[in-house]
BAGU-381638 format. One record per residue: residue in three letters; x, y, z of N, C-alpha, C in turn. Coordinates in Angstrom, 2 decimals. Layout:
<nodes>
resn nX nY nZ caX caY caZ cX cY cZ
ALA X Y Z X Y Z X Y Z
...
</nodes>
This chain:
<nodes>
resn nX nY nZ caX caY caZ cX cY cZ
UNK 43.65 138.64 17.96 43.70 138.55 16.52 45.16 138.70 16.08
UNK 45.55 137.86 15.16 46.93 137.88 14.71 47.00 137.93 13.20
UNK 47.96 138.67 12.71 48.20 138.72 11.27 49.25 137.70 10.83
UNK 49.81 136.99 11.80 50.92 136.10 11.47 50.42 134.80 10.86
UNK 51.11 134.35 9.86 50.81 133.09 9.18 51.66 131.96 9.72
UNK 52.74 132.30 10.39 53.66 131.31 10.96 53.62 131.42 12.48
UNK 54.06 130.38 13.19 54.04 130.43 14.66 54.81 131.66 15.16
UNK 54.16 132.46 15.99 54.76 133.72 16.45 56.07 133.50 17.21
UNK 56.19 132.39 17.91 57.41 132.13 18.68 58.62 131.89 17.79
UNK 58.38 131.63 16.51 59.49 131.43 15.58 59.88 132.72 14.85
UNK 59.13 133.80 15.08 59.41 135.06 14.38 60.25 135.98 15.26
UNK 61.30 136.57 14.68 62.10 137.54 15.44 61.42 138.91 15.40
UNK 61.93 139.86 16.19 61.32 141.19 16.30 61.31 141.93 14.96
UNK 62.38 141.78 14.20 62.44 142.46 12.90 61.32 141.97 11.99
UNK 61.11 140.67 11.96 60.04 140.10 11.13 58.67 140.57 11.60
UNK 58.49 140.65 12.91 57.21 141.14 13.43 56.99 142.60 13.05
UNK 58.04 143.41 13.12 57.92 144.82 12.74 57.63 144.97 11.25
UNK 58.27 144.15 10.44 58.00 144.18 9.00 56.54 143.81 8.74
UNK 56.04 142.82 9.45 54.64 142.42 9.29 53.71 143.57 9.68
UNK 54.03 144.26 10.76 53.23 145.42 11.17 53.24 146.50 10.10
UNK 54.41 146.75 9.53 54.52 147.78 8.50 53.72 147.40 7.26
UNK 53.80 146.15 6.83 53.06 145.70 5.65 51.55 145.77 5.91
UNK 51.13 145.38 7.10 49.71 145.49 7.45 49.27 146.95 7.43
UNK 50.08 147.83 7.99 49.76 149.27 7.98 49.71 149.81 6.56
UNK 50.64 149.38 5.72 50.65 149.84 4.33 49.35 149.43 3.62
UNK 48.93 148.19 3.84 47.67 147.74 3.24 46.51 148.60 3.72
UNK 46.47 148.89 5.02 45.39 149.71 5.58 45.40 151.12 5.02
UNK 46.59 151.71 4.88 46.68 153.07 4.35 46.23 153.12 2.89
UNK 46.65 152.16 2.10 46.26 152.14 0.69 44.76 151.91 0.55
UNK 44.21 151.06 1.40 42.77 150.83 1.39 42.03 152.13 1.75
UNK 42.53 152.88 2.72 41.92 154.14 3.11 41.99 155.16 1.96
UNK 43.09 155.16 1.23 43.19 156.04 0.05 42.06 155.73 -0.92
UNK 41.83 154.46 -1.16 40.76 154.06 -2.08 39.40 154.53 -1.56
UNK 39.14 154.32 -0.27 37.84 154.72 0.30 37.62 156.23 0.14
UNK 38.62 157.02 0.56 38.47 158.47 0.48 38.37 158.94 -0.96
UNK 39.12 158.32 -1.84 39.07 158.72 -3.24 37.68 158.48 -3.84
UNK 37.07 157.35 -3.49 35.71 157.09 -3.95 34.73 158.11 -3.39
UNK 34.91 158.48 -2.12 34.01 159.47 -1.50 34.18 160.84 -2.15
UNK 35.41 161.19 -2.51 35.64 162.45 -3.22 34.84 162.48 -4.51
UNK 34.83 161.38 -5.21 34.19 161.33 -6.52 32.66 161.28 -6.42
UNK 32.12 160.90 -5.27 30.67 160.70 -5.21 29.92 161.74 -4.38
UNK 30.61 162.60 -3.64 29.88 163.59 -2.85 29.63 164.85 -3.67
UNK 28.47 165.46 -3.43 28.11 166.70 -4.11 28.40 167.92 -3.25
UNK 28.69 167.70 -1.99 28.94 168.81 -1.06 30.41 169.25 -1.21
UNK 30.66 170.48 -1.62 32.04 170.93 -1.86 32.91 170.91 -0.59
UNK 32.35 171.27 0.55 33.14 171.24 1.79 33.52 169.82 2.17
UNK 32.55 168.91 2.07 32.83 167.51 2.39 33.83 166.92 1.41
UNK 33.71 167.31 0.14 34.68 166.86 -0.87 36.09 167.31 -0.48
UNK 36.22 168.54 -0.01 37.52 169.05 0.41 38.10 168.28 1.59
UNK 37.23 167.93 2.52 37.68 167.14 3.67 38.17 165.76 3.21
UNK 37.39 165.13 2.34 37.78 163.80 1.83 39.09 163.87 1.04
UNK 39.25 164.93 0.26 40.51 165.08 -0.50 41.69 165.22 0.46
UNK 41.51 166.03 1.48 42.56 166.21 2.49 42.89 164.88 3.15
UNK 41.85 164.15 3.58 42.07 162.86 4.24 42.75 161.86 3.31
UNK 42.31 161.81 2.05 42.93 160.90 1.07 44.41 161.21 0.91
UNK 44.73 162.50 0.79 46.12 162.88 0.57 46.98 162.58 1.80
UNK 46.41 162.70 2.98 47.17 162.34 4.18 47.42 160.83 4.24
UNK 46.45 160.04 3.80 46.64 158.58 3.77 47.74 158.22 2.78
UNK 47.82 158.93 1.67 48.91 158.70 0.71 50.25 158.99 1.38
UNK 50.32 160.08 2.13 51.56 160.41 2.84 51.92 159.30 3.83
UNK 50.94 158.81 4.56 51.20 157.73 5.52 51.70 156.47 4.81
UNK 51.08 156.15 3.67 51.52 154.98 2.90 52.96 155.16 2.43
UNK 53.30 156.36 1.97 54.66 156.61 1.49 55.68 156.51 2.63
UNK 55.31 157.01 3.81 56.24 156.92 4.95 56.47 155.46 5.33
UNK 55.41 154.66 5.30 55.54 153.24 5.63 56.38 152.51 4.58
UNK 56.17 152.86 3.33 56.97 152.28 2.26 58.45 152.63 2.44
UNK 58.71 153.86 2.83 60.10 154.26 3.08 60.69 153.46 4.23
UNK 59.90 153.19 5.27 60.41 152.37 6.39 60.76 150.96 5.88
UNK 59.89 150.40 5.05 60.17 149.07 4.49 61.43 149.11 3.64
UNK 61.60 150.17 2.87 62.81 150.29 2.03 64.07 150.26 2.88
UNK 64.00 150.89 4.02 65.19 150.96 4.88 65.40 149.71 5.73
UNK 64.36 148.89 5.90 64.45 147.81 6.87 64.23 146.40 6.33
UNK 63.89 146.26 5.07 63.65 144.92 4.51 64.41 144.79 3.19
UNK 65.17 143.73 3.07 65.95 143.50 1.86 65.06 143.54 0.63
UNK 65.62 143.94 -0.45 65.05 143.95 -1.81 64.20 145.20 -2.10
UNK 63.51 145.76 -1.11 62.68 146.94 -1.37 63.49 148.07 -1.99
UNK 64.65 148.35 -1.45 65.45 149.47 -1.95 65.79 149.27 -3.43
UNK 66.28 148.09 -3.77 66.65 147.82 -5.16 65.44 147.91 -6.09
UNK 64.33 147.32 -5.66 63.14 147.32 -6.52 62.54 148.71 -6.68
UNK 62.51 149.47 -5.60 61.96 150.83 -5.71 62.84 151.71 -6.60
UNK 64.16 151.57 -6.44 65.06 152.34 -7.31 64.88 151.93 -8.77
UNK 64.59 150.68 -8.98 64.43 150.17 -10.34 63.09 150.57 -10.97
UNK 62.06 150.74 -10.13 60.69 150.94 -10.65 60.19 152.38 -10.62
UNK 60.63 153.16 -9.64 60.01 154.48 -9.44 60.72 155.59 -10.21
UNK 59.94 156.62 -10.50 60.43 157.87 -11.10 61.11 157.64 -12.45
UNK 60.57 156.72 -13.22 61.07 156.44 -14.57 60.07 156.98 -15.58
UNK 60.52 157.26 -16.74 59.66 157.68 -17.84 59.36 156.45 -18.71
UNK 58.32 156.57 -19.52 57.99 155.50 -20.45 57.05 154.49 -19.85
UNK 56.88 153.37 -20.54 55.92 152.36 -20.07 56.35 151.75 -18.74
UNK 55.38 151.46 -17.91 55.68 150.86 -16.61 56.01 149.38 -16.77
UNK 55.23 148.71 -17.58 55.44 147.27 -17.78 56.56 147.07 -18.78
UNK 57.43 146.13 -18.46 58.47 145.77 -19.40 59.79 146.49 -19.20
UNK 59.85 147.39 -18.21 61.11 148.10 -18.00 62.24 147.19 -17.55
UNK 61.87 146.11 -16.89 62.91 145.26 -16.30 63.24 144.05 -17.14
UNK 62.53 143.86 -18.21 62.71 142.62 -18.96 64.13 142.46 -19.46
UNK 64.76 143.52 -19.91 66.12 143.38 -20.40 67.07 142.99 -19.27
UNK 66.92 143.63 -18.11 67.78 143.32 -16.98 67.55 141.90 -16.47
UNK 66.26 141.51 -16.36 65.93 140.18 -15.85 66.42 139.10 -16.79
UNK 66.22 139.30 -18.09 66.66 138.30 -19.05 68.18 138.20 -19.08
UNK 68.83 139.35 -18.90 70.30 139.33 -18.89 70.82 138.54 -17.70
UNK 70.19 138.75 -16.53 70.66 138.04 -15.34 70.28 136.57 -15.39
UNK 69.16 136.22 -16.02 68.77 134.82 -16.15 69.79 134.04 -16.97
UNK 70.39 134.71 -17.90 71.35 134.02 -18.75 72.67 133.75 -18.08
UNK 72.94 134.43 -16.98 74.25 134.28 -16.35 74.21 133.55 -15.03
UNK 73.03 133.38 -14.43 72.98 132.70 -13.13 71.63 132.04 -12.93
UNK 71.51 131.24 -11.92 70.25 130.59 -11.59 70.05 129.28 -12.33
UNK 69.00 128.59 -11.93 68.69 127.31 -12.54 67.92 127.52 -13.84
UNK 68.16 126.65 -14.77 67.38 126.63 -16.00 66.57 125.35 -15.98
UNK 65.50 125.32 -16.77 64.65 124.14 -16.83 65.49 122.90 -17.10
UNK 66.40 123.01 -18.00 67.23 121.86 -18.36 68.10 121.38 -17.21
UNK 68.39 122.26 -16.24 69.23 121.87 -15.10 68.51 120.91 -14.16
UNK 67.19 120.86 -14.22 66.43 120.04 -13.28 66.38 118.58 -13.68
UNK 66.78 118.25 -14.88 66.72 116.86 -15.34 67.85 116.05 -14.75
</nodes>
């Protein structure tokens, strides 16, 4: 079984490791969801505690994998610094920066004619 979408012989080791990390991140986040749902639906206090512990460990695993991606794949560092640990609304924080950069570089619709 392969997670690769492109021919494996054309992928370098760094790309394969990034793919492994992204696959692991998806699995960890999915596990967080599963455990969180179990926490909310069990009536047994001991089992609830176990599920809470497991959920929180999966969050830690997801964060460690995200940190690996930040250190090893371009753009993650900039985007995480731009998005995390900010106050105020989550949506729209970047619009001023993105619109400012659009005005100074890149293609515009009119450039394609």
